[in-house]
C-alpha positions as CSV (number, residue, x, y, z in Angstrom):
1,M,8.2,5.0,-17.6
2,T,5.6,7.6,-15.9
3,L,2.2,6.3,-15.7
4,R,-0.4,8.5,-17.1
5,F,-4.0,8.7,-17.5
6,D,-4.4,10.9,-20.6
7,G,-7.4,10.6,-22.4
8,R,-8.8,8.4,-19.8
9,V,-12.6,9.2,-18.0
10,A,-12.5,7.5,-14.5
11,I,-15.2,7.5,-12.4
12,V,-14.5,7.1,-8.3
13,T,-17.2,6.4,-5.4
14,G,-16.9,7.6,-2.3
15,A,-14.2,10.2,-3.0
16,G,-15.6,13.5,-1.1
17,H,-13.1,12.3,1.5
18,G,-10.1,10.0,2.9
19,L,-8.8,7.5,0.3
20,G,-11.4,8.6,-2.7
21,R,-10.4,11.6,-2.6
22,C,-7.1,11.1,-2.7
23,H,-7.8,8.4,-5.7
24,A,-9.6,11.1,-7.7
25,L,-6.8,13.6,-6.9
26,G,-4.2,11.0,-7.8
27,L,-5.8,10.4,-11.1
28,A,-6.5,13.9,-12.4
29,E,-3.1,14.5,-11.6
30,R,-1.9,12.1,-14.3
31,G,-4.4,13.2,-16.9
32,A,-7.6,11.5,-16.2
33,R,-10.8,13.4,-16.2
34,V,-12.8,12.6,-13.2
35,V,-16.6,12.0,-11.8
36,V,-16.3,12.5,-8.1
37,N,-18.8,10.7,-6.7
38,D,-20.0,11.1,-3.0
39,L,-23.3,10.9,-0.8
40,G,-21.8,13.2,1.6
41,G,-23.1,11.1,4.1
42,A,-21.9,10.5,7.8
43,R,-19.8,7.4,8.2
44,D,-22.6,5.6,9.1
45,G,-24.4,6.2,5.9
46,T,-26.8,8.6,7.0
47,G,-27.3,12.4,6.1
48,Q,-26.5,14.0,2.9
49,S,-24.4,16.5,1.2
50,S,-22.9,17.7,-2.0
51,A,-20.0,19.9,-0.5
52,A,-17.1,17.3,-0.3
53,A,-17.8,16.1,-3.8
54,R,-17.5,20.1,-5.1
55,S,-14.6,20.7,-2.9
56,V,-12.3,17.8,-4.7
57,V,-13.4,19.1,-8.1
58,E,-12.5,22.3,-7.3
59,E,-9.4,21.0,-6.1
60,I,-8.7,19.3,-9.4
61,Q,-10.1,22.1,-11.2
62,A,-7.7,24.5,-9.8
63,A,-4.6,22.5,-10.8
64,G,-5.6,22.1,-14.3
65,G,-7.5,18.8,-14.3
66,E,-11.1,18.6,-15.3
67,A,-13.6,16.8,-13.3
68,I,-17.5,17.0,-12.4
69,A,-19.2,16.5,-9.2
70,N,-21.9,13.2,-8.4
71,G,-23.9,12.7,-5.7
72,A,-25.2,9.5,-6.7
73,N,-26.2,7.0,-3.8
74,V,-24.7,3.9,-5.2
75,T,-27.2,1.3,-3.4
76,R,-29.9,3.1,-6.2
77,Y,-29.3,1.8,-9.6
78,D,-31.0,4.6,-10.9
79,E,-28.8,7.3,-9.7
80,V,-26.0,5.4,-10.7
81,E,-27.3,5.2,-14.1
82,A,-27.8,8.6,-14.3
83,M,-23.8,9.0,-12.9
84,V,-22.9,6.4,-15.9
85,A,-24.9,8.9,-18.1
86,Q,-23.4,12.4,-16.9
87,A,-19.9,11.1,-17.8
88,M,-20.5,10.0,-21.3
89,G,-22.3,13.4,-21.7
90,A,-19.5,15.0,-20.7
91,W,-16.7,12.6,-22.3
92,G,-17.9,10.2,-24.3
93,R,-16.5,7.1,-22.7
94,V,-16.1,5.6,-19.2
95,D,-12.3,3.8,-18.8
96,I,-12.0,3.3,-15.1
97,L,-14.2,2.7,-12.3
98,V,-12.9,2.5,-8.7
99,N,-15.2,1.3,-6.4
100,N,-14.9,2.8,-2.8
101,A,-18.0,3.7,-1.1
102,G,-18.6,2.6,1.8
103,I,-20.0,2.9,5.1
104,L,-19.6,1.4,8.5
105,R,-22.0,0.1,11.6
106,D,-19.6,-2.1,13.8
107,K,-21.4,-3.9,16.5
108,T,-20.9,-7.7,17.4
109,F,-22.6,-9.8,15.3
110,Q,-25.1,-10.8,18.2
111,K,-25.8,-7.2,18.9
112,T,-26.1,-6.1,15.2
113,P,-29.5,-5.2,13.7
114,L,-30.4,-6.9,10.3
115,E,-31.1,-3.6,9.5
116,D,-27.3,-2.8,9.7
117,F,-25.6,-5.3,8.5
118,R,-27.8,-5.1,5.1
119,A,-27.3,-1.4,5.0
120,V,-23.7,-2.2,4.5
121,V,-24.1,-4.8,2.4
122,D,-25.6,-2.4,0.0
123,V,-23.3,0.2,0.1
124,H,-20.1,-1.8,-0.4
125,L,-21.4,-4.9,-2.1
126,W,-24.2,-3.9,-3.9
127,G,-23.0,-0.5,-4.5
128,S,-19.7,-2.4,-6.3
129,V,-22.3,-4.3,-8.4
130,H,-24.6,-1.4,-9.4
131,C,-21.6,0.7,-10.5
132,T,-19.9,-2.1,-12.3
133,K,-23.3,-3.3,-14.0
134,A,-23.6,0.2,-15.4
135,V,-20.2,0.9,-17.2
136,W,-20.1,-2.8,-17.8
137,D,-21.6,-2.6,-21.3
138,I,-19.9,0.7,-22.3
139,M,-16.6,-0.8,-21.1
140,R,-17.4,-4.0,-23.5
141,E,-18.1,-2.2,-26.5
142,Q,-15.3,0.4,-26.5
143,G,-13.0,-3.0,-25.8
144,Y,-11.0,-1.6,-22.7
145,G,-12.0,-1.4,-18.8
146,R,-10.4,-1.2,-15.7
147,I,-12.2,-1.9,-12.5
148,V,-11.2,-1.9,-8.8
149,L,-13.0,-2.8,-6.0
150,T,-12.6,-2.1,-2.6
151,T,-12.0,-5.3,-0.3
152,S,-10.4,-5.3,3.3
153,S,-8.3,-7.3,5.8
154,S,-11.7,-7.4,7.4
155,G,-13.3,-9.4,4.6
156,L,-9.7,-11.8,4.2
157,Y,-9.0,-12.4,7.3
158,G,-12.1,-11.1,9.7
159,N,-12.2,-8.3,12.3
160,F,-14.2,-8.2,15.3
161,G,-17.3,-6.5,15.2
162,Q,-17.6,-6.3,12.0
163,S,-19.0,-9.0,10.6
164,N,-21.3,-7.2,8.1
165,Y,-18.3,-5.0,6.7
166,G,-16.3,-8.2,6.1
167,T,-19.2,-10.5,4.7
168,A,-19.5,-7.3,2.3
169,K,-15.7,-7.1,1.3
170,M,-15.0,-10.7,1.0
171,G,-18.4,-10.7,-1.6
172,V,-16.4,-8.3,-3.6
173,V,-13.5,-10.4,-3.8
174,G,-15.8,-13.1,-5.7
175,L,-17.4,-10.7,-8.0
176,M,-13.3,-9.4,-9.5
177,N,-12.8,-13.4,-10.1
178,T,-15.5,-13.5,-12.4
179,L,-15.3,-10.1,-13.8
180,V,-12.0,-11.4,-15.0
181,L,-13.0,-14.6,-16.7
182,E,-15.8,-12.3,-18.4
183,G,-13.8,-9.1,-19.6
184,K,-10.7,-10.7,-20.5
185,K,-11.9,-10.6,-24.2
186,Y,-13.1,-7.6,-24.2
187,G,-10.1,-5.9,-22.9
188,I,-11.5,-5.3,-19.0
189,R,-9.1,-5.9,-16.4
190,A,-10.5,-6.2,-12.5
191,N,-8.8,-6.1,-9.5
192,C,-9.2,-5.6,-5.9
193,L,-7.6,-3.2,-3.1
194,A,-7.4,-4.1,0.5
195,P,-6.4,-0.5,1.8
196,C,-5.1,0.1,5.8
197,A,-5.9,4.0,6.1
198,A,-6.1,6.3,8.0
199,T,-9.7,8.2,7.4
200,R,-13.3,8.8,8.9
201,M,-13.6,5.5,8.5
202,T,-10.7,4.3,10.9
203,E,-10.8,8.0,12.9
204,G,-10.4,7.1,16.9
205,L,-9.4,2.9,16.3
206,M,-5.7,3.3,16.5
207,P,-3.2,5.7,18.1
208,D,-2.0,9.0,16.3
209,E,1.7,7.9,15.7
210,A,-0.2,5.3,13.7
211,M,-3.0,7.4,11.9
212,Q,0.1,9.9,10.6
213,L,2.4,6.6,9.0
214,L,-1.2,5.6,7.6
215,R,-2.1,8.4,5.0
216,P,-3.7,8.0,2.2
217,E,-1.3,9.3,0.0
218,T,0.6,5.9,1.1
219,V,-2.3,3.6,-0.5
220,T,-3.0,5.8,-3.5
221,P,-0.1,4.5,-5.8
222,G,-1.0,1.1,-5.6
223,L,-4.6,2.3,-7.1
224,L,-3.0,4.1,-10.1
225,Y,-0.9,0.7,-11.1
226,L,-4.2,-1.3,-10.7
227,V,-5.6,1.0,-13.3
228,A,-3.0,1.5,-15.6
229,E,-3.2,0.3,-18.6
230,D,-0.4,-2.6,-18.6
231,G,-1.8,-2.9,-14.9
232,P,-2.6,-6.3,-13.3
233,N,-5.4,-8.4,-13.5
234,R,-7.3,-10.7,-10.8
235,T,-5.1,-9.3,-8.3
236,I,-6.1,-8.4,-4.2
237,L,-3.3,-5.8,-4.0
238,A,-3.1,-5.0,-0.3
239,A,-1.5,-1.3,1.0
240,G,-1.2,0.6,3.8
241,A,2.2,2.8,5.3
242,G,3.7,2.2,1.8
243,T,3.9,-1.1,2.0
244,F,2.4,-2.8,-0.9
245,A,1.7,-6.3,-0.8
246,R,-0.7,-9.4,-2.7
247,A,-3.1,-11.3,-1.1
248,I,-3.3,-14.8,-2.4
249,I,-6.3,-17.6,-1.8
250,T,-4.6,-21.0,-2.6
251,E,-6.1,-24.5,-2.0
252,T,-4.1,-27.6,-0.4
253,R,-4.2,-30.4,-2.5
254,G,-5.8,-32.4,-0.3
255,V,-6.3,-36.1,0.1
256,Y,-8.1,-38.8,-1.5
257,L,-10.5,-40.8,0.5
258,K,-11.7,-44.4,-0.7
259,P,-15.4,-44.9,-0.7
260,D,-15.1,-47.4,2.0
261,E,-12.6,-45.0,3.7
262,C,-14.9,-42.0,3.0
263,T,-16.0,-41.3,6.8
264,P,-15.5,-38.6,8.9
265,E,-13.2,-40.5,11.3
266,N,-11.2,-40.5,8.4
267,V,-11.2,-36.7,7.6
268,A,-10.2,-36.3,11.0
269,A,-7.4,-38.9,11.0
270,Q,-6.0,-37.3,7.6
271,W,-6.3,-33.4,9.2
272,D,-3.0,-32.8,9.0
273,T,-2.7,-34.0,5.6
274,I,-5.3,-32.4,4.6
275,T,-4.4,-28.6,6.0
276,N,-0.6,-29.0,5.0
277,P,0.2,-26.0,3.0
278,D,2.9,-27.3,1.0
279,G,1.9,-27.8,-2.5
280,A,-0.8,-25.4,-2.3
281,T,-2.3,-24.0,-5.6
282,E,-3.7,-20.5,-6.7
283,Y,-6.5,-21.3,-8.4
284,L,-7.5,-19.3,-11.3
285,D,-11.2,-20.3,-11.6
286,G,-13.4,-23.2,-10.5
287,S,-12.3,-25.7,-12.7
288,G,-8.9,-26.0,-11.1
289,Q,-10.1,-27.3,-7.9
290,T,-12.7,-29.9,-9.8
291,F,-10.2,-30.8,-11.8
292,N,-7.6,-31.9,-8.6
293,F,-10.1,-33.8,-7.0
294,L,-11.5,-35.6,-10.0
295,T,-7.5,-36.5,-11.1
296,Q,-7.1,-37.5,-7.2
297,A,-10.0,-40.0,-7.9
298,A,-9.6,-41.5,-10.8
299,E,-6.2,-42.2,-10.4
300,A,-6.8,-44.2,-7.3
301,L,-9.4,-46.2,-8.5
302,G,-7.7,-46.5,-12.2
303,I,-9.9,-44.4,-14.0
304,R,-9.0,-43.2,-17.4
305,L,-11.3,-39.2,-17.8
306,G,-12.0,-38.3,-21.3
């Protein structure tokens, strides 16, 4: 069955170049009406121009689709609210939000000025918060919403020189986890995309042969599935060079230590068992961890819970 987005309205941030542009074109090609948001700044977030967003809109319109350009700075909530109002004024609803806007200011943690750390977190994490907050009530009221937050291997696993970027990218995973719980009864689904693609953000970091394999077009099919009506929920989808994988955060069963055994020495002695991945669990909310801890303690002490 062909995935279509006819009648749906999508907002894609950072859509003037690279992945965002590809996402916007992909949504429009399959029938969505798209707000193409881009501040038009450089890779580090400096500067501003509407040319990139307008160019993508023209591409969409030339192919017979509907789109409007928007230059909101996602770090400014008033501008984000105005962007959402623009979408509502034009089409009366917002069904899909793709939080893609981002900047890079790579340096080792020692050499990163706090203002650079804050700037990256502001765009990636706070930008996602602002955009999601601005559409949340709309999606709740219409009983439908699909939200994607863009995470990264830098957040999930770490990358040298990207402490600011990695912090923000792991932050959006935490945001996604709670949006899933709070949006479920309103028909809102939230997922994360962890892309690996050749864009302005990765320019100069890899050889040309690798950049050719990592075209944004190899990632966007995964994004389109995440925002589909029958797409998943609470998924971290990693995508790059045509490969798609799911990243899963799990927790080992662990070891219970009785009160008289609860010492750092015994934690050290039980370390291999504590970290044994056999039987690790993916919790769907924080209560799962609490239940595991209480169950093990109660069983060891002969206490009946509840």
